[in-house]
N, C-alpha and C positions, 0 to 999 in steps of 0.2 A: 437568546445569546447576550450575555452581559459581560462587563469587565470585572465581575466578581472573581476572586475575593479581594480585589482592591477596595478600600473603604469608599463610602459614598461621598465623594468630594463635592461640597456644596458652597464652599467659600474660596476666596482667592488664596494663592500661595502666600504664605506669610514671610518666609525667609528661606535662604538656601545657604548651607554651610559647605563650602567647597574644600575638599581635602587638599587640593593642590595649593590653594591660597591661604588656607587655615584662617579664614575670617568669615564673618556672617554679614549678609547683605539683605536689604529689605525688598519687598515684593516688586517695586517698579524696576529693579535691576535684573530681574529674571524674566525672560521671555522665550518665545520659540521662533524658530525659522525652519519651515517645513517640518521635519521630524526631529529637529535638534534643539536642545536647550541652549540658550545664549545668556551668559552671565557677565554683566558689566561690573567691574570692581572699582573701588573708590580711587585707586591710583591710575585709572584710565585704561587698564588692561581689559581685554575681552576674552572670555573662555567660551568656546563654541564646540558643540558636537562631541566628538570623542575626547576632547580635552576635559570634559565633565566626568569622565569615568572616575569612580571612587567617591563622588560627591554624595552628600546626604541632603535630600530635599524634604523640607518639613511642610506638610499640608494641613490646612485648617479643615476639620471635619465637624460633623453634627455634634452639637453640645458644647462647642467652643474648644474641643480638645485638639491636640496636635498629633498627627501621624507622621512618623519618620520613615522615609523610603530611601534605600541605598541604591545608587546606580552602580551595581556590581560590575557590569561590563557594558561597553558600547562599541558595536562593530557595524560597518555597512552591510546591508543585505547583499549577498553575492549576486542576486538576480536583479537588484535595483539599488544602486549606491545612494540614491536620493532618500532611501529609507534607512534610518539608523536603528539597529536592533538593540534596545536597552533591556538588560536583565534587571528588572525591578525586584528588590527584595525587602521583605518586612520581617520583623521579629515576632516569633510566637511567644506563648506564655512563659516558656523556659528561657527566652532570650536568644534562641537560635534563629539565625537569618535564613529565611526560606523564600522561594519564588512567590511573588505577589500575584502572578497571573496563572490562571488555569491553563493546562496544556492545550495547544491546538491539535488539529488532526494528525500532525506529524510529531506530536509530543513536545513541541517547543513552547517555552514559557516567556518569550520576549514580548516587548511592547514598545511604545514610543509616545512622546508628548506631541500634541497638535493643538493649534488654536482654531476654534470653530466659532462662527458668528452667532449672535443672539438669535434664538428661534430655531437653530439647527437641532434636529432630533438626537444627535449624539453629544451635544455640548454638556459638559459637567462643570463649567466655570471658565475663567479667563484662559486657563490651560487645562486641557483634557488629557488625562493619561489613559491610553487605550492599550489593550492586549491584542496580540495577533489572533487570538481566539474570539475576539469581540467583533461586532458588526462594523464599528468605526474603522478598526484596523484592517479587516477583510476588504472593505470597500476601497481603502487606499491602495491595497495590494492588487485589487482588480484593475487599477488604473485611474480611478476617479479621485484624484488628488485635489483637495479643496483649495490648495494654493496655486494650482497650475491651470493652464489653458488646454483645451481640446485640440484635435487635429486641424480644426478650422477656426481656431481662436475662441471657442466656447468657454465661458466661465464654468468650471467643473464643480463649484460649490453646490449648485442645485442638483447636479448628478450624484454627488456624494450623499446629499441628504436623501434623495430618492432611493439610493442604494441601501442606506441604513434601514429605511422602512422595509425594503424588499428582503434583505437578509433576515430581519426579525419577523417577517410576515406580519408586520404591523399595518394591517389593511386600512384601518380608519385613521391612522396617523395620530392616535391618541396615546401611544406608548404601550399598547397591549400587544405582546408578541404571541404568535400562534405557530410556533415551529419547535423543532427538537434539534439538539446538538447532533452534528454528523449528517444532516439532511442534504442530499444532493439536489442542487437546482441548476438550471441552465440559464445563464445571465447573458443578455445581449442588448445592444443599443443601435441607433442609426447614425452614429458619428464615427464608428470604426474602432472604438476602444475594445469592446468585447463583441464577439460574434457567436451565434448559436452553435453549439457543438452536439446537440441531440440528433440533428439530421432526421433520418427516417425512423428513429427509435420510437416505436409505437407506445412504449411505456411512459414516455414523456408527452405532456400536452401543455398548451399555453395556459398559464396560471393567471397572470395579471400584468397590467401596465402600471408604472409607478411614477409619481411626481414628487416634488419636495414635501408635499403635505400628506403623502400616503398613496394608496392605490386609487386609480381613477375608475377602474372597473375590474371585476374578478370573474374569471371563467370557472374556476374551481378552487377550493381551499387546499392548502398543502397537506394538512393532517385532519381528516374528518373526525378523529377521536378527540381532537382539541376543539374544533368548531366545524360544523358542516357548512356547506355552501348555503343551504336554506337558512340555517341559523344566522349566518353572517348577513344575508340579505334582509332578514327580518330585523336585525339589529341596526344595520346600516343600509337602508333602501337605495341610497345614491350609488352604491357599488354594483347594483344589479342592472347593468346595461345589457340589453338583449344581444346575443351573439358576440359577446366580448372577445375580440381578437386583437392582434397587433395593430391593424389599421384603425379600428374603432378606438382603441386605447390611445394611439398617437393623435387622433383627431380631438380627443378629450384632454390632451396636454401631457401625455406620458413621455418621459425621457428615457426610461429603461423598461425592459420587458423580461419576463422570466418564464421558463417552463419548469414543471415539476412532475413527478410521477402521478399518474391518474389515480 
């Protein structure tokens, strides 16, 4: 699960030309607040969130080229106003503006910007653009907002990082995904943000416990045609904890847990 077909952003934002202000500003003037762009103009004005609708954001990409992304629309998520749905658009070879994001399960093509710390598995630069179909976006929608606190004051950044590995089935935390689009997983934790929904569904079984660096132990892999459990353990022996379950994973430092079809 990636944020493709957005370009591979590897450098900082270079400039942002805001349609409302009709002027260009340099990188330090553009930042994020939760899932909103914040643009500070030379005259002291600040444009934030939905006020950035219609802006063009120019990103530095591999090879020193510039990619232009239009913020075609920006609206609050009806289920969570803290999340702003940005319709990112890029031009194709014919100059037609088209969605930059691949559709999610519901056919939606929106995304949002977010600031992630150094070392976070979803970080693409000072500002990361994620799609609702990508792991970073999904984990925010699960409730693991990296800017927020948990029910008991927990820093949710580590939970979000663990979630990104979990969604991608990046067991070793080395960036290698072992999943397929549309895969159902049962996500839960011990702080009350997500609870298990599989219940007594015998088709689902405990898969793994997850920490910010990847899985701490694995009971079975999500897709055996991508990698079998035996192959995973041969490649990453540290993941082969005998009798891996929620209790063992928690004792090993897992923050999140998931079930998947056996």
